[in-house]
Each structure stands twice: as C-alpha cells, then as structure tokens.
C-alpha positions in Angstrom: 0.0 0.1 -0.1 2.9 2.3 1.0 4.4 1.4 -2.4 1.3 2.3 -4.3 1.1 5.9 -2.5 4.5 6.5 -3.3 3.9 5.6 -7.1 0.8 7.9 -6.9 2.6 11.1 -5.6 5.2 10.5 -8.2 2.8 10.2 -11.2 1.2 13.4 -10.0 4.4 15.1 -9.9 5.2 14.2 -13.5 2.1 15.1 -14.6 2.3 18.8 -12.9 5.8 19.1 -14.1 4.6 17.9 -17.9 1.7 20.6 -17.6 4.0 23.0 -16.2 6.3 22.6 -19.3 3.6 22.6 -21.7 2.7 26.0 -20.5 6.1 27.2 -20.4 6.9 25.7 -23.9 4.3 27.9 -25.5 6.2 31.0 -24.4 9.2 31.3 -26.9 7.4 31.2 -30.4 5.1 34.0 -30.1 7.4 36.1 -28.1 10.5 35.7 -30.9 7.6 36.6 -33.3 7.0 40.0 -31.1 10.4 40.5 -31.2 10.7 40.4 -35.0 7.9 42.4 -35.5 9.4 45.5 -33.2 12.3 45.8 -35.5 12.5 46.6 -39.2 13.9 45.4 -42.1 16.4 45.1 -43.5 18.1 43.8 -40.3 21.4 45.4 -39.5 24.4 43.0 -40.2 28.2 43.3 -40.3 28.4 45.1 -43.5 27.0 48.3 -41.8 28.5 50.9 -39.4 27.5 51.9 -36.1 25.0 54.6 -37.0 23.0 51.9 -38.4 22.9 49.8 -35.3 21.9 53.1 -33.3 19.2 54.0 -36.0 17.8 50.5 -35.7 17.7 50.3 -31.6 17.2 53.7 -30.2 13.6 54.8 -31.5 11.0 53.5 -29.7 13.4 51.8 -26.9 13.9 48.6 -29.3 17.1 47.8 -27.8 15.4 47.7 -24.5 12.2 46.1 -25.4 13.7 43.2 -27.7 16.3 42.7 -25.3 13.8 41.8 -22.0 11.9 40.0 -24.4 14.5 37.9 -25.6 15.6 37.0 -21.7 12.0 35.7 -21.6 12.7 33.3 -24.4 15.8 32.3 -22.9 14.4 31.3 -19.6 11.6 29.9 -20.9 13.5 27.6 -23.0 15.7 26.7 -19.9 12.9 25.9 -17.9 11.1 23.9 -20.3 14.4 21.7 -20.8 15.1 21.4 -17.1 11.5 20.2 -16.6 11.9 17.5 -19.3 15.2 16.5 -17.7 13.3 16.3 -14.3 10.5 14.0 -15.8 13.0 11.7 -17.5 14.8 11.5 -14.3 11.5 10.5 -12.2 10.8 8.1 -15.2 14.3 6.5 -15.3 14.7 6.2 -11.5 17.2 8.8 -10.9 19.4 11.5 -12.8 21.6 10.0 -15.2 23.9 11.0 -17.8 21.0 11.9 -20.4 19.4 14.2 -17.8 22.7 15.5 -16.8 23.4 16.7 -20.5 19.8 18.2 -20.9 20.0 20.1 -17.8 23.6 21.1 -18.2 23.5 22.4 -22.0 20.1 24.3 -21.2 21.8 26.0 -18.2 24.7 26.9 -20.6 22.4 28.0 -23.2 20.6 30.5 -21.1 23.7 31.8 -19.2 25.7 32.5 -22.7 22.2 34.2 -24.0 22.1 36.5 -21.1 25.7 37.5 -21.2 25.0 38.3 -24.9 21.6 40.3 -24.1 23.7 42.2 -21.5 26.0 43.4 -24.0 23.2 44.3 -26.4 21.4 46.4 -24.1 24.7 48.0 -23.1 24.7 49.7 -26.4 21.4 51.5 -25.3 23.0 52.4 -22.3 25.9 54.0 -24.0 24.0 55.9 -26.4 21.6 57.2 -24.0 23.5 57.6 -20.9 26.9 58.5 -21.6 27.1 62.4 -21.6 29.8 63.0 -24.1 28.5 60.6 -26.5 28.2 62.1 -29.7 28.5 59.3 -32.2 31.8 60.0 -33.7 34.0 57.3 -35.4 35.6 56.0 -32.1 32.3 55.5 -30.4 30.5 54.1 -33.5 33.3 51.6 -33.6 32.4 50.6 -30.0 28.9 50.2 -31.2 29.7 48.2 -34.1 32.1 45.8 -31.8 29.3 45.6 -29.0 26.8 44.8 -31.8 28.8 42.3 -33.6 30.1 40.4 -30.1 26.4 40.3 -28.8 25.3 38.7 -31.8 28.2 36.1 -32.2 27.8 35.3 -28.7 24.1 34.7 -29.1 24.7 32.3 -32.0 27.5 30.2 -30.2 24.7 29.9 -27.2 22.5 28.0 -29.7 24.9 25.2 -30.3 24.8 24.4 -26.5 20.9 23.2 -27.6 22.4 20.6 -29.9 23.3 18.0 -27.3 20.2 18.9 -25.2 17.9 18.2 -27.9 19.9 15.0 -29.0 19.4 13.8 -25.4 15.6 14.4 -25.8 15.6 12.4 -29.1 17.4 9.6 -27.2 15.3 9.6 -24.1 12.3 6.9 -24.5 11.2 7.7 -21.2 9.6 11.0 -22.4 7.3 9.1 -24.8 4.6 9.0 -22.3 4.4 12.6 -22.2 5.9 13.7 -25.8 4.4 10.8 -27.6 7.4 9.3 -29.6 7.0 10.9 -33.1 7.6 14.1 -31.2 10.7 12.6 -29.2 12.3 11.3 -32.4 11.4 14.8 -34.1 13.7 16.4 -31.6 17.0 15.4 -33.6 15.5 17.6 -36.5 15.8 20.4 -34.2 19.3 19.9 -33.2 20.6 20.6 -37.0 19.6 24.3 -37.9 20.9 25.0 -34.1 24.5 23.6 -35.2 24.1 25.1 -38.5 23.8 28.5 -36.7 27.8 28.3 -36.0 28.5 27.9 -39.6 27.3 31.9 -39.8 30.2 32.7 -37.9 32.4 32.3 -40.7 30.6 34.5 -43.1 31.9 38.1 -43.1 29.4 40.2 -43.9 25.5 40.4 -45.2 22.2 38.8 -44.3 23.5 35.2 -43.1 26.7 37.0 -41.0 26.5 36.6 -37.3 25.0 40.0 -36.9 21.6 39.6 -39.0 18.7 37.9 -37.6 18.6 35.8 -40.7 21.4 33.6 -39.5 19.4 32.6 -36.5 15.9 32.9 -38.0 15.7 29.1 -39.3 17.1 27.9 -36.2 14.7 29.9 -33.7 11.7 29.1 -35.9 12.4 25.1 -35.8 13.5 25.1 -32.2 10.2 27.2 -31.0 7.9 25.5 -33.2 9.0 21.8 -32.1 8.5 23.2 -28.5 4.7 24.7 -28.9 3.9 21.1 -30.6 5.5 19.2 -27.8 3.6 22.0 -25.4 0.2 20.8 -26.6 1.2 17.4 -26.2 2.4 18.0 -22.9 -0.5 19.8 -22.0 -2.9 16.8 -22.6 -1.3 14.7 -20.2 -3.5 13.3 -18.0 -3.5 11.7 -14.5 -2.9 8.1 -15.9 -0.7 6.2 -13.3 -1.7 3.2 -15.7 0.6 5.0 -18.5 3.1 7.1 -16.6 4.0 4.3 -13.8 4.9 1.9 -16.9 8.4 0.8 -16.7 10.7 2.3 -19.2 11.7 -1.2 -20.4 7.7 -1.9 -21.3 7.1 1.4 -23.5 7.9 -0.2 -26.9 5.2 -2.8 -26.9 7.0 -4.0 -30.5 10.0 -5.2 -28.4 12.6 -3.7 -31.0 15.7 -5.4 -31.6 19.0 -4.6 -29.7 20.3 -1.3 -31.2 17.0 -0.1 -32.8 15.3 1.1 -29.9 14.8 4.7 -31.2 
C-alpha cells in the first residue's frame, strides 16, 4: 500500500511537471515573433557601421524591449528543458547522464544568451546615458563591436541546445508525455541549431552573425517544435497506468537491440 501511495504521488508530480512544461514551452515562439515585429527590415548586419545599429535600436526603445523579450525566451527555453530532464529522471529512477546533459546544456545556453543580451542592452545604455556620447568614429566603432559581439555570442549559445535536443531524442522515457514521434523529431531541432555556428565564418551580409537571418531558421524550428511538444504535454492526464509503466515496457513492439529509437 505504501508503495502504491509513493507511485501515485510520483505520478502526480510527473503530470504537474509535464503540464507546467507545456505552458512554458508555448511562450518562446510568439515572443520571438513579437521581437522580430518590433524591429524593421532590412535587419542590420556586419556590413554596416555603428550609426545603422543606433538607428535601428534607439527609436521606440527597441534595444530595451527586444532585450527583455529575448530574456523571456531564454528563460522559458531553460525551464522547458529542465522540466523535461526532471521528468526523464523521475521515469528513469534517478538523474543519469542523459538528464545531466539536458540540464547542463540548457543552463549553458541560457547563461551565454543572457550574457549576450547584457551586451546588447549596453549599446542603449552607452548611447542614451553617456553624457559625452556624440556618435563620432571611435564611439560608432565601439557600438559596432558591441553589436557584433553580442550577436556572435547569441549564435554560439544556440549550439549548446544541440546536445540537449539530441538527449531528448534518445530519452525513450519521455514517450509517455511527448509521444514517440515528437521525441524523435527533436533530432531535427538539433540540425539548424548546429548550423548557426557556420554563420560565424560569414563576414558580412544577411547570413552573417550580426543578422537575424543567421538565427531565424533555428529559432523557427526550435520554438515550433517546443510549441508542438507543449500541446502534447498539456494533454497529459493523471493516468498512473501509463506514466507508471516501466521504461522497459514502453515499446510494445520489442525492438531489436540497437534499434530502440
């Protein structure tokens, strides 16, 4: 009886985590759309001087609003993956290497992204708050450096999502809340996030690190998958006969060794 009570409590905890992850996972995609809508196109890139960046970000507090909204995206992505890692740990009998990689990479992604956004916001602080700021050649060079560096760090941060989504792809324990097809589709998310790093070798233009187009494919795929996964997570019901099923019994097809994904 005590064992049944413990299982019921653990199952309820898994359901709550799944539903919370579903709510959090719906946040990044619409927020990213709002962030892009607040800007204007063509989006500044490396082939422009600092004045263009100021013209883009200073009117209507674009720097500040976009920076704060990107923080929401980063924190929501972190929370979503951490909750999946917690569900995986609960279903697997403890935190293992898969869960640790998911949690660690999500934390690294969020930390690097917040650092990049701090530099992004510093551009506005410099231009608005520095009393002697006149926008001369040296100051515009500093603005360009801050813009390019923040965007490059932001791109590199997305690479940390690659191992996290690879681990989600391998975590069969998540099939009870994500469905097998969604879990397998996580490998598709890893590809454009890895491709972001390639843009760091492009010196200028719309695919350079300083342009939103270098990140947009990864953002759309990542947050689109998270939104789809969130709908599945929100449909999670209190079903002990499903969530309490041992991981080894998840595949009714009994796949051959080495083909269990």
